[in-house]
C-alpha positions in Angstrom: 0.0 0.0 0.0 1.4 3.4 -0.9 0.8 6.6 0.8 -0.7 9.3 -1.3 -0.4 12.9 -0.1 -3.6 14.4 1.1 -4.3 17.6 -0.7 -6.3 20.4 0.7 -8.5 22.4 -1.6 -7.0 25.8 -2.3 -8.5 28.6 -0.2 -11.0 30.6 -2.1 -10.0 34.1 -3.0 -11.7 36.6 -0.8 -14.3 38.7 -2.6 -14.3 42.4 -2.8 -14.4 44.2 0.6 -18.0 45.4 1.2 -18.7 49.1 1.7 -19.7 50.3 5.2 -23.4 50.4 4.0 -23.1 46.9 2.5 -21.5 45.6 5.7 -24.3 47.1 7.8 -27.0 45.7 5.5 -25.4 42.3 5.6 -25.3 42.4 9.4 -29.0 43.3 9.4 -29.8 40.4 7.0 -27.8 38.0 9.2 -29.6 39.0 12.3 -32.8 38.0 10.7 -31.4 34.5 9.9 -32.3 32.3 12.9 -29.7 29.6 12.1 -26.9 32.1 11.7 -27.9 33.9 14.9 -28.0 30.7 16.9 -24.5 29.7 15.7 -23.2 33.2 16.4 -24.7 33.3 19.9 -23.1 29.9 20.6 -19.7 31.5 19.8 -19.1 29.6 16.6 -15.9 30.7 14.9 -17.0 31.5 11.3 -20.1 33.4 12.4 -18.2 35.3 15.1 -15.4 36.2 12.6 -18.0 37.3 10.1 -19.7 39.5 12.7 -16.5 41.1 13.7 -15.4 41.8 10.2 -18.7 43.3 9.1 -19.1 45.3 12.3 -15.6 46.8 11.9 -16.4 47.8 8.3 -19.9 49.2 9.2 -18.7 51.3 12.2 -16.3 53.2 10.0 -19.0 54.6 7.7 -22.6 54.2 7.0 -25.5 56.4 8.3 -26.8 56.1 11.8 -30.1 54.4 10.7 -28.3 51.7 8.8 -25.9 51.1 11.7 -28.8 51.0 14.2 -30.8 48.5 12.0 -27.7 46.3 11.8 -27.1 46.6 15.6 -23.7 48.2 15.1 -22.2 50.2 17.9 -20.1 53.3 17.4 -16.4 53.1 17.8 -16.5 55.2 20.9 -16.4 53.6 24.3 -19.6 55.4 25.3 -22.6 55.1 23.1 -25.2 57.8 22.4 -28.4 56.9 24.1 -30.5 57.7 21.0 -28.4 55.2 18.9 -28.9 52.5 21.6 -32.6 53.2 21.6 -32.8 52.9 17.8 -30.9 49.5 18.0 -33.4 48.3 20.5 -36.4 49.5 18.5 -35.1 47.9 15.3 -34.5 44.6 17.1 -37.9 44.6 18.7 -39.8 45.5 15.5 -37.8 42.8 13.6 -38.7 40.2 16.2 -42.4 40.8 15.8 -42.2 40.5 12.0 -41.9 44.1 10.8 -40.1 44.4 7.5 -36.8 46.3 7.3 -38.2 49.0 5.0 -40.9 49.8 7.6 -38.3 49.8 10.4 -36.3 52.3 8.4 -39.4 54.5 7.8 -40.1 54.4 11.6 -36.6 55.3 12.6 -36.4 58.1 10.1 -39.7 59.5 11.2 -41.3 59.3 7.8 -44.6 61.2 7.7 -47.9 59.8 6.6 -50.8 61.4 4.8 -53.9 62.5 6.6 -55.8 59.9 4.5 -53.4 57.1 5.6 -53.7 58.2 9.2 -57.5 58.3 9.1 -57.8 54.9 7.4 -55.6 53.3 10.0 -57.5 55.0 12.8 -60.7 53.5 11.5 -59.1 50.1 11.1 -57.8 50.1 14.6 -61.2 51.1 16.0 -62.8 48.3 14.0 -60.2 45.8 15.4 -60.7 46.9 18.9 -64.5 46.5 18.7 -64.0 43.0 17.3 -64.1 40.8 20.5 -62.5 37.7 18.8 -59.7 39.8 17.4 -59.1 41.6 20.7 -59.1 38.3 22.6 -56.4 36.8 20.2 -54.4 40.0 20.4 -54.4 40.0 24.2 -53.5 36.2 24.1 -50.3 37.1 22.2 -51.2 36.2 18.6 -48.1 37.1 16.7 -49.9 38.3 13.6 -52.2 40.5 15.6 -49.3 41.9 17.6 -47.5 42.8 14.4 -50.7 44.4 13.0 -51.2 46.4 16.1 -47.7 47.6 16.0 -48.0 48.7 12.4 -51.2 50.6 13.2 -49.5 52.3 16.1 -46.6 53.3 14.0 -48.9 55.0 11.5 -51.0 56.6 14.2 -48.0 58.0 16.0 -46.3 59.3 12.8 -46.3 62.9 11.9 -48.8 63.9 9.3 -47.6 65.5 6.1 -48.7 69.1 5.7 -50.7 69.3 2.5 -50.3 72.3 0.2 -53.4 74.5 0.0 -55.2 74.2 -3.3 
């Protein structure tokens, strides 16, 4: 029997370095991936290394909203409280099923029209009068929790000033 050398596959060439915004967006995407998050929280090497690399890239650029949505802290030893609040809000909204585009609108304070506000106010009033819906909402129904949060986001948003005709 002859010994044949064991060959390792050549390491793949690293891709282009992502921009700060791309790194923050990738972190945000990974936080929504339950399998990746579980491995990361368990301290797995590849996920931890990926998190560190992306965080380092994201902290050196990118806008505050993108950083907050990705859960990236500033490079300073002390964090701004507003930034920490945005991170918490983004995480909470994502956990109850709110899409990232809506989270961004919420964190940027995007205004709604008077018509949108009024329609959502009627919808919320209808839902609150519906005993079956309310019972499920109070019991913790995830879809109802998400819907209530979306309604509350619209109802607490500033209303656009309409130009006089």
